[in-house]
LONU-156948 format. One line per 4 residues: number of its first residue (from 1); their letters; for each residue x, y, z negated of N, C-alpha, C. Coordinates in nm, 3 decimals. Layout:
<rs>
NUM> A> X,Y,Z,X,Y,Z,X,Y,Z ~ ...
</rs>
This chain:
<rs>
1> MKRK> 7.661,8.479,-15.777,7.609,8.612,-15.764,7.726,8.707,-15.742 ~ 7.824,8.681,-15.830,7.946,8.777,-15.822,8.010,8.764,-15.683 ~ 8.016,8.647,-15.624,8.079,8.628,-15.498,7.996,8.703,-15.394 ~ 7.862,8.680,-15.402,7.772,8.750,-15.299,7.791,8.905,-15.300
5> VLSV> 7.811,8.959,-15.420,7.815,9.104,-15.438,7.967,9.150,-15.380 ~ 8.058,9.065,-15.407,8.197,9.097,-15.342,8.186,9.084,-15.207 ~ 8.115,8.983,-15.143,8.105,8.962,-15.003,8.037,9.085,-14.935 ~ 7.928,9.132,-14.998,7.858,9.245,-14.935,7.955,9.372,-14.946
9> IGGM> 8.026,9.398,-15.063,8.110,9.507,-15.065,8.219,9.494,-14.979 ~ 8.275,9.382,-14.956,8.378,9.368,-14.855,8.330,9.389,-14.717 ~ 8.222,9.343,-14.687,8.164,9.364,-14.554,8.140,9.501,-14.519 ~ 8.089,9.575,-14.619,8.060,9.719,-14.608,8.189,9.793,-14.588
13> SVAV> 8.290,9.766,-14.650,8.437,9.824,-14.645,8.484,9.812,-14.504 ~ 8.472,9.680,-14.452,8.516,9.654,-14.319,8.438,9.743,-14.215 ~ 8.308,9.755,-14.233,8.216,9.829,-14.145,8.263,9.976,-14.150 ~ 8.281,10.032,-14.263,8.327,10.173,-14.287,8.461,10.191,-14.209
17> LLSG> 8.560,10.106,-14.231,8.686,10.117,-14.166,8.677,10.104,-14.012 ~ 8.600,10.010,-13.964,8.581,10.008,-13.824,8.504,10.123,-13.763 ~ 8.417,10.183,-13.830,8.342,10.292,-13.766,8.429,10.410,-13.731 ~ 8.544,10.415,-13.794,8.637,10.531,-13.755,8.711,10.497,-13.629
21> CGVG> 8.704,10.379,-13.574,8.779,10.343,-13.456,8.705,10.383,-13.334 ~ 8.580,10.398,-13.340,8.499,10.431,-13.224,8.532,10.568,-13.170 ~ 8.511,10.587,-13.030,8.542,10.714,-12.974,8.403,10.746,-12.903 ~ 8.353,10.872,-12.948,8.221,10.908,-12.881,8.256,11.001,-12.765
25> VIGH> 8.143,11.030,-12.693,8.160,11.110,-12.569,8.160,11.256,-12.610 ~ 8.099,11.301,-12.724,8.099,11.430,-12.777,8.235,11.462,-12.832 ~ 8.299,11.567,-12.800,8.428,11.611,-12.850,8.424,11.723,-12.927 ~ 8.533,11.797,-12.935,8.555,11.909,-13.030,8.452,12.017,-12.992
29> DDYV> 8.422,12.041,-12.862,8.332,12.148,-12.817,8.183,12.090,-12.797 ~ 8.158,11.976,-12.829,8.026,11.925,-12.806,7.979,11.926,-12.662 ~ 8.078,11.894,-12.574,8.031,11.899,-12.428,7.943,11.779,-12.400 ~ 7.866,11.803,-12.291,7.778,11.702,-12.238,7.806,11.675,-12.101
33> GYKK> 7.845,11.551,-12.064,7.875,11.517,-11.925,8.012,11.543,-11.890 ~ 8.058,11.668,-11.871,8.187,11.698,-11.853,8.220,11.841,-11.906 ~ 8.358,11.856,-11.937,8.401,11.977,-12.001,8.474,12.069,-11.893 ~ 8.411,12.185,-11.866,8.483,12.261,-11.765,8.476,12.408,-11.804
37> APYI> 8.473,12.442,-11.929,8.485,12.579,-11.973,8.629,12.632,-11.971 ~ 8.643,12.762,-11.947,8.774,12.819,-11.948,8.833,12.807,-12.083 ~ 8.972,12.816,-12.095,9.042,12.808,-12.225,9.172,12.879,-12.207 ~ 9.234,12.909,-12.323,9.358,12.981,-12.330,9.467,12.908,-12.401
41> VRGQ> 9.592,12.897,-12.349,9.699,12.831,-12.403,9.813,12.925,-12.393 ~ 9.885,12.966,-12.497,10.002,13.056,-12.500,9.974,13.180,-12.418 ~ 9.851,13.229,-12.444,9.816,13.357,-12.378,9.781,13.360,-12.228 ~ 9.777,13.230,-12.171,9.745,13.205,-12.032,9.603,13.147,-12.027
45> KYYP> 9.512,13.197,-11.946,9.375,13.159,-11.934,9.373,13.068,-11.815 ~ 9.299,12.950,-11.845,9.284,12.849,-11.739,9.145,12.832,-11.701 ~ 9.109,12.820,-11.579,8.974,12.800,-11.534,8.956,12.655,-11.463 ~ 8.903,12.567,-11.539,8.880,12.434,-11.481,8.803,12.435,-11.348
49> MSVQ> 8.819,12.345,-11.256,8.749,12.338,-11.134,8.604,12.289,-11.156 ~ 8.517,12.328,-11.058,8.388,12.273,-11.062,8.393,12.125,-11.030 ~ 8.277,12.057,-11.056,8.274,11.914,-11.029,8.302,11.884,-10.878 ~ 8.233,11.969,-10.789,8.257,11.959,-10.647,8.397,11.967,-10.599
53> QALN> 8.460,12.085,-10.655,8.601,12.109,-10.624,8.688,11.986,-10.665 ~ 8.658,11.936,-10.785,8.745,11.826,-10.835,8.721,11.696,-10.758 ~ 8.600,11.671,-10.696,8.586,11.559,-10.625,8.669,11.567,-10.483 ~ 8.705,11.678,-10.446,8.789,11.696,-10.326,8.934,11.710,-10.354
57> YEEV> 8.979,11.707,-10.487,9.113,11.731,-10.527,9.217,11.617,-10.491 ~ 9.309,11.658,-10.430,9.435,11.572,-10.406,9.551,11.661,-10.419 ~ 9.658,11.624,-10.491,9.777,11.707,-10.504,9.894,11.606,-10.515 ~ 10.006,11.664,-10.460,10.137,11.601,-10.480,10.215,11.693,-10.558
61> GIAS> 10.294,11.628,-10.656,10.366,11.716,-10.744,10.446,11.629,-10.850 ~ 10.486,11.688,-10.960,10.570,11.623,-11.056,10.484,11.572,-11.171 ~ 10.494,11.453,-11.213,10.425,11.400,-11.318,10.537,11.374,-11.442 ~ 10.495,11.391,-11.565,10.571,11.360,-11.679,10.490,11.280,-11.771
65> WYDE> 10.548,11.240,-11.878,10.471,11.157,-11.981,10.481,11.226,-12.116 ~ 10.383,11.191,-12.197,10.389,11.245,-12.331,10.333,11.152,-12.431 ~ 10.366,11.150,-12.555,10.322,11.054,-12.660,10.257,11.138,-12.774 ~ 10.123,11.136,-12.785,10.050,11.198,-12.900,10.010,11.098,-12.998
69> SKFL> 10.067,10.983,-13.001,10.022,10.887,-13.097,10.141,10.810,-13.178 ~ 10.091,10.748,-13.277,10.184,10.673,-13.355,10.113,10.541,-13.390 ~ 10.164,10.435,-13.376,10.089,10.306,-13.398,10.085,10.265,-13.541 ~ 10.192,10.236,-13.599,10.191,10.180,-13.736,10.168,10.295,-13.833
73> GMVR> 10.198,10.408,-13.802,10.176,10.527,-13.897,10.021,10.569,-13.896 ~ 9.947,10.510,-13.806,9.815,10.531,-13.787,9.768,10.675,-13.776 ~ 9.874,10.767,-13.731,9.839,10.904,-13.684,9.819,10.895,-13.538 ~ 9.693,10.940,-13.496,9.663,10.946,-13.361,9.625,11.082,-13.321
77> GDTA> 9.676,11.127,-13.200,9.635,11.264,-13.161,9.489,11.259,-13.110 ~ 9.429,11.379,-13.100,9.312,11.397,-13.039,9.327,11.455,-12.903 ~ 9.250,11.410,-12.807,9.248,11.479,-12.677,9.156,11.601,-12.679 ~ 9.159,11.677,-12.572,9.076,11.796,-12.561,8.928,11.769,-12.570
81> IGEK> 8.889,11.643,-12.552,8.744,11.613,-12.563,8.718,11.530,-12.679 ~ 8.816,11.531,-12.774,8.795,11.463,-12.898,8.824,11.315,-12.916 ~ 8.874,11.258,-12.808,8.900,11.111,-12.815,9.042,11.091,-12.874 ~ 9.058,10.976,-12.945,9.177,10.939,-13.003,9.269,10.880,-12.903
85> VAPW> 9.409,10.907,-12.908,9.502,10.850,-12.820,9.578,10.741,-12.898 ~ 9.592,10.632,-12.832,9.664,10.519,-12.886,9.776,10.487,-12.789 ~ 9.882,10.420,-12.846,10.004,10.386,-12.761,9.971,10.308,-12.639 ~ 9.865,10.213,-12.650,9.840,10.129,-12.546,9.734,10.185,-12.449
89> DISA> 9.704,10.311,-12.466,9.601,10.373,-12.372,9.670,10.410,-12.245 ~ 9.584,10.400,-12.135,9.632,10.453,-12.006,9.544,10.573,-11.974 ~ 9.596,10.695,-11.993,9.516,10.820,-11.969,9.619,10.926,-11.936 ~ 9.558,11.038,-11.899,9.640,11.150,-11.853,9.576,11.287,-11.901
93> AHKT> 9.656,11.385,-11.879,9.627,11.537,-11.910,9.639,11.617,-11.792 ~ 9.544,11.694,-11.757,9.556,11.790,-11.637,9.500,11.915,-11.684 ~ 9.565,12.035,-11.633,9.518,12.173,-11.676,9.384,12.219,-11.618 ~ 9.343,12.177,-11.504,9.222,12.231,-11.447,9.107,12.132,-11.398
97> LPLP> 9.139,11.999,-11.406,9.027,11.910,-11.373,8.923,11.905,-11.487 ~ 8.795,11.892,-11.446,8.687,11.887,-11.547,8.710,11.754,-11.624 ~ 8.691,11.753,-11.749,8.710,11.641,-11.844,8.576,11.579,-11.878 ~ 8.574,11.446,-11.885,8.673,11.342,-11.847,8.646,11.333,-11.688
101> CKVK> 8.745,11.271,-11.623,8.742,11.230,-11.484,8.833,11.117,-11.469 ~ 8.818,11.050,-11.361,8.902,10.940,-11.324,8.987,10.963,-11.203 ~ 9.112,10.938,-11.209,9.206,10.965,-11.103,9.288,10.842,-11.059 ~ 9.347,10.846,-10.940,9.437,10.749,-10.902,9.571,10.822,-10.885
105> VTNL> 9.679,10.769,-10.960,9.806,10.835,-10.959,9.897,10.746,-10.887 ~ 9.967,10.788,-10.782,10.061,10.707,-10.706,10.206,10.758,-10.723 ~ 10.294,10.682,-10.768,10.435,10.716,-10.788,10.497,10.717,-10.643 ~ 10.539,10.824,-10.591,10.576,10.827,-10.447,10.719,10.769,-10.431
109> SNGK> 10.787,10.757,-10.541,10.928,10.699,-10.528,10.924,10.541,-10.519 ~ 10.814,10.477,-10.566,10.819,10.333,-10.557,10.682,10.274,-10.502 ~ 10.585,10.363,-10.482,10.454,10.312,-10.423,10.360,10.253,-10.515 ~ 10.397,10.252,-10.640,10.311,10.188,-10.750,10.197,10.287,-10.773
113> SLKM> 10.072,10.243,-10.796,9.951,10.333,-10.822,9.874,10.277,-10.936 ~ 9.800,10.363,-10.997,9.724,10.322,-11.125,9.604,10.413,-11.142 ~ 9.493,10.362,-11.167,9.367,10.443,-11.190,9.373,10.466,-11.348 ~ 9.332,10.594,-11.377,9.327,10.627,-11.519,9.223,10.739,-11.554
117> RVND> 9.195,10.748,-11.682,9.096,10.855,-11.719,9.183,10.979,-11.758 ~ 9.141,11.092,-11.717,9.193,11.225,-11.757,9.110,11.274,-11.866 ~ 9.155,11.285,-11.991,9.069,11.326,-12.105,9.136,11.428,-12.195 ~ 9.250,11.490,-12.131,9.318,11.593,-12.219,9.371,11.701,-12.125
121> RGPY> 9.415,11.809,-12.184,9.465,11.919,-12.115,9.620,11.926,-12.125 ~ 9.681,11.979,-12.020,9.828,11.994,-12.003,9.867,11.939,-11.868 ~ 9.983,11.939,-11.830,10.108,11.984,-11.900,10.122,12.132,-11.887 ~ 10.176,12.192,-11.975,10.192,12.344,-11.985,10.347,12.370,-11.958
125> IEGR> 10.415,12.300,-11.868,10.550,12.329,-11.831,10.551,12.357,-11.684 ~ 10.602,12.458,-11.646,10.602,12.511,-11.503,10.651,12.392,-11.406 ~ 10.564,12.375,-11.298,10.607,12.288,-11.202,10.551,12.144,-11.219 ~ 10.486,12.108,-11.321,10.425,11.980,-11.354,10.282,11.977,-11.327
129> IIDL> 10.227,11.879,-11.261,10.083,11.876,-11.234,9.998,11.777,-11.328 ~ 10.066,11.686,-11.386,9.992,11.586,-11.463,10.090,11.520,-11.574 ~ 10.029,11.505,-11.682,10.104,11.432,-11.794,10.033,11.291,-11.823 ~ 10.117,11.188,-11.830,10.053,11.051,-11.852,10.105,11.002,-11.994
133> TPRA> 10.018,10.905,-12.043,10.058,10.837,-12.161,10.183,10.751,-12.131 ~ 10.255,10.705,-12.234,10.367,10.623,-12.215,10.339,10.485,-12.137 ~ 10.229,10.432,-12.170,10.190,10.300,-12.106,10.172,10.326,-11.952 ~ 10.099,10.437,-11.923,10.077,10.465,-11.779,10.208,10.492,-11.710
137> ARKL> 10.296,10.569,-11.775,10.431,10.595,-11.722,10.514,10.462,-11.698 ~ 10.492,10.378,-11.796,10.579,10.248,-11.776,10.525,10.164,-11.672 ~ 10.387,10.158,-11.642,10.323,10.079,-11.536,10.359,10.143,-11.408 ~ 10.373,10.274,-11.400,10.413,10.340,-11.274,10.560,10.346,-11.249
141> GFID> 10.639,10.298,-11.343,10.786,10.273,-11.325,10.872,10.394,-11.349 ~ 10.825,10.499,-11.436,10.918,10.616,-11.448,10.937,10.649,-11.601 ~ 10.909,10.546,-11.688,10.923,10.574,-11.833,11.059,10.612,-11.864 ~ 11.162,10.559,-11.808,11.309,10.591,-11.841,11.345,10.724,-11.785
145> DGLT> 11.294,10.757,-11.653,11.328,10.880,-11.604,11.261,10.997,-11.661 ~ 11.135,10.983,-11.714,11.070,11.097,-11.766,10.986,11.176,-11.670 ~ 11.027,11.187,-11.550,10.950,11.264,-11.442,10.957,11.184,-11.318 ~ 10.859,11.210,-11.228,10.855,11.146,-11.094,10.759,11.221,-11.009
149> NVKV> 10.779,11.212,-10.872,10.695,11.275,-10.781,10.562,11.179,-10.766 ~ 10.453,11.240,-10.776,10.324,11.151,-10.765,10.225,11.235,-10.662 ~ 10.129,11.148,-10.631,10.006,11.197,-10.566,9.890,11.165,-10.657 ~ 9.813,11.264,-10.678,9.693,11.254,-10.770,9.570,11.271,-10.690
153> EVIS> 9.479,11.183,-10.693,9.345,11.174,-10.620,9.234,11.155,-10.721 ~ 9.139,11.244,-10.722,9.022,11.220,-10.809,8.924,11.121,-10.748 ~ 8.876,11.028,-10.843,8.790,10.920,-10.791,8.644,10.955,-10.837 ~ 8.631,11.000,-10.971,8.505,11.037,-11.011,8.515,11.152,-11.126
157> VGDG> 8.400,11.211,-11.161,8.396,11.310,-11.266,8.288,11.283,-11.363 ~ 8.309,11.287,-11.485,8.193,11.275,-11.592,8.186,11.131,-11.632 ~ 8.091,11.125,-11.737,8.056,10.994,-11.798,7.923,10.955,-11.788 ~ 7.878,10.833,-11.802,7.737,10.801,-11.805,7.656,10.840,-11.701
161> DYKV> 7.539,10.912,-11.738,7.440,10.963,-11.652,7.500,11.087,-11.570 ~ 7.605,11.148,-11.624,7.680,11.260,-11.561,7.781,11.224,-11.462 ~ 7.807,11.095,-11.446,7.923,11.059,-11.352,7.889,11.085,-11.209 ~ 7.981,11.145,-11.141,7.961,11.173,-11.009,8.085,11.106,-10.941
165> KKKK> 8.068,11.030,-10.839,8.180,10.960,-10.766,8.208,11.034,-10.643 ~ 8.343,11.028,-10.599,8.376,11.088,-10.476,8.314,11.005,-10.356 ~ 8.269,11.081,-10.258,8.210,10.995,-10.151,8.315,10.947,-10.067 ~ 8.296,10.823,-10.020,8.409,10.752,-9.934,8.377,10.800,-9.795
169> SFWF> 8.494,10.831,-9.733,8.486,10.857,-9.592,8.526,10.742,-9.500 ~ 8.481,10.735,-9.382,8.522,10.629,-9.292,8.595,10.694,-9.176 ~ 8.676,10.611,-9.120,8.776,10.658,-9.006,8.701,10.716,-8.892 ~ 8.581,10.672,-8.870,8.514,10.744,-8.751,8.419,10.864,-8.788
173> F> 8.434,10.913,-8.912,8.361,11.031,-8.944,8.455,11.151,-8.958
</rs>
């Protein structure tokens, strides 16, 4: 009997601990589908793109990387939509794309490209167009340099029922 009670308590403890690991779609502002409300950082007001504008978005510019997480310290940063950031994540931050969205980032210095989720805001440093997690920067080959020239292309915007994909174009259209 004692063993059964301890087993039930142990199982409940594990369930409680694991329930904190999940990431929901609803974030700090309880967005549904995508987050595109204006916001202010350091006195500057930013106006995120509409979904249609974002689906046509392509830009060449400077990418950097940032680390909002700690692994063994169990301190993980929250993104602008309330998701936790872990060191092994491949994700990005952008100032004006609707959140979340999926982008393809190509490192123009070596040709490597990677698809990733944009779920945070930033970078707020003049001249930079996108911030990546350390793992994304490592896979794109610029972790040691810190900065690189990239091309960013939106693939889709939103989650679940709200997900809208970029229409593919053909060479003859």
